Steps between C-alpha positions, in 0.01 A plus 500: 500500500620143450213378722250711304622356168485149641140555613404647160650198326306269732173682427574499127578130503183434697296696250650303211436174685140601570452596138641168386275316745192682371593423140570139594166469681312647206690277261420191707125558535430304183754236597341467846163432343656235278645337813163474674355151544123460526360207695183301433409311817365145455456402867120486514456320167791303355698492823231320694391299195853361460572430867168476684270374221287814555452392861482853642157616606334834434540625857875435501540720192262773610687539829820612324365655178532864611859445607583343163361809331781703661786281373562693179421224251427620149231234479373204703355166390167489679298203373499237225258265331610197707380682811130470418492123545741496796314769694155354440557126526769482768497824700126541462563871458367733235788624278293806410524605867878511466480690173242743634630568851866433432528724193376799701797466737744575219504871414861538378574170327352387170349154541527218250273214409659191345326329211285581203214356300646154439662406832467163676403142420131537431329630188294770670256697281659819371200700618576398861869580464414845366269556796775384736749757366230768499448445873877501569529836324201628698709451815768732359741231376587606147827317432554130429781272385399230257659206319432270212664163586633473143621862478234531230458874448234461236282354775625759747398783267136393519521480879669840536237665286224360720677602820570851376132554424426420864752759622789266575865568413681178410856391566572212260740223597774352286551166674846346515552130443782261410469261205634451149218727378556787744806663344628858501339546159169376641508765774602779265199415282265470797619838630412661166159329496427610858595860422286501187176456699585817700457388862533739794828325588685175433631267771779245450384213720717213625226295660707187569819673613695356206690811391873519562706821520654411164158461334381821667793688349409361157121531505423816695667743255359300208144541631553869586629565149196335340226663709608859438385761751257274691591465869645156576441341840682193635320230700695193613457211742778371725436127437863438409665767714611726216231769475683750729811471281292541184341815640845652548596418142173652377558819704841540339331462160244773566215324684321748726180317600545180702255268675590409859329364812524572872633224730380251610319489164819549297757249372421129475277470195394866536672819383827638639489686831458876480777535760749304292413673174503848655833441676669366188357776282638760741840329493500546123422871537126481430213639708211262577189715548364328810486578872678208666412628848130492411538142371633370835159494677355318198769234527430461873127466437532227239763317705257494791225366270736232365598376846148516638335318208778262404598653165856447371763771518649572157872420484765514224527180299800305376563442131331186362602379154200262487272805476609540139408140414133509602434874563201416724423806720577463870140539616388231257768259630355541850153425365622190312673376815179544700285321242743208474520477880122468527523200264793348690735567208716790620815306408400537133550878497853489349370273222206738437734799471727311261196399294381863498816591310420235236133600474591867463735416211229290330246778553732736307669675794210711631597769750442355846239749619131467584322310353757328276728395788207326670413312180858373468531408869165320519573293189846413629352377829243286318770348279705400806205374707349286222840368394429559131557831326178662368289194577269742678483872427318793653236702317740795518766296316247431224394864489867602484561272200191643329625857543232609748768639734702677233515463125878442513474174698398259220767642269790435739398168658674172425290353217492145635395613847233731360358220283493263799310757707249586231433138391276425798119540496506777762699719260222474244256635758720807552572559130313806376403607855489871572457652845150627571481877457198581714370853533465654845124466467535128440740463793264691731211274407696209645530662845172685518418861598651694788863397443740796486764535227781413739323198643415383148870504407584292809223249434629437148869479597486326840168317482160569649540269801832658596353851484207400721741355757707819486197721561394282793846537660452872564753784510875424486695478825674819613876516560708751694808662348844537653412864565274372782747292706330532838158403368659205319688393812185506711308310236764229475543466877125467550504185287756319716372215715816444706449801731211660686654840562724732295648828626648756262706784647673786316585859598263520793217321314372172641255282309363185660319226307329231702285203409206444734232239515154646454 
């Protein structure tokens, strides 16, 4: 009897425990969803832009695209405006091939474009920009992330309306910067302005890696409070080594959509590594919705490409206080160093960076993003090289002072500097200038009949000569993926000149490669 009672008590206790578990599981379903972290992958766009200067070719991306589609990313950055010129002029590859063929390899992951109707340095006719986005959408890419370099949401509203009409959802950036003007109150106001134009989502973007954990704790809840129910994404660069820490702070404060990259295209001046972010999120009790096992072959593929083609491997960076003085983006510093080296003046780089801090202050503390960062950096270099500040100025500096690159610029510039810039005869030539707003018909007349919409866009953006050279170069080179190791091994061994015979043996299989004179 005692044994029977003991068994009944055990069964009863088990039933109660099971009941409690079921209630607990049901109770936690909502909590589990709140603990889920969605990942936007930046490897193919911002990752390689930041670390490889968009040096990856179409074939290298196509070879691993299907595998990337199985990684569980909520969304994936696929292409951006800067790619048109890079692909055409340097790779001599048609970017529309990547968008057409590449997009079809992604069946599970929503792809993202990056840019809008006012991206880049050149004043391209709006009719051509509209056609460009129309063709992007035609390839099934219906989501983009767009910025105004001044966080001007009156200008962004016009852009969003145009993009929506073409079938594009728009994630609008709120760009972080450090200056006397960029206060907590500034960001609270900008968050309200961004929400008011009703974008698909809002993204808090730390393009220069300037955020600290302390500032993240202050700003992230402030922005969330002022945007209401709109989903808030977080996009940060690792320039100063703190982005992974800031992501953790943001997760604790309710962030559930983070931008990461896959090594070797993570860290450095790119986004945090998906491995690091996922591991730390799990340690905090959150669930990153990615398949880390599926990401491993992608990492191996890009590591192979990096070693084979001489691209750098992204690595964590140390903290650099000087970054806050000039705020020049890492990729731009590399470009300045290269340009100074070609003139035999590489030793002047520290002076140029120091001068960039002064120029930025005199320009009214613009956010150091494209194209404003390039205007500041170029003028700083000229000031140092000539030995006299503002003795010579670029056309872009004049245009900036006239308000052609944002109506806010003339109102925040140092008055004496602005007057010095606009006192020269060249400024009078630019005064009253408006960018030509040609119709598509007028643009087509320039290039003649028989030019497709996609080729027309490339001819306007990259130049007619560059497009002709691209077409003459033929189809892009094919690459093998890490899922074809034997084929890759044979291909690599066949290129070696230090041996005439190679024998491969495994599990009863013998393969002999031999070079013979014909």
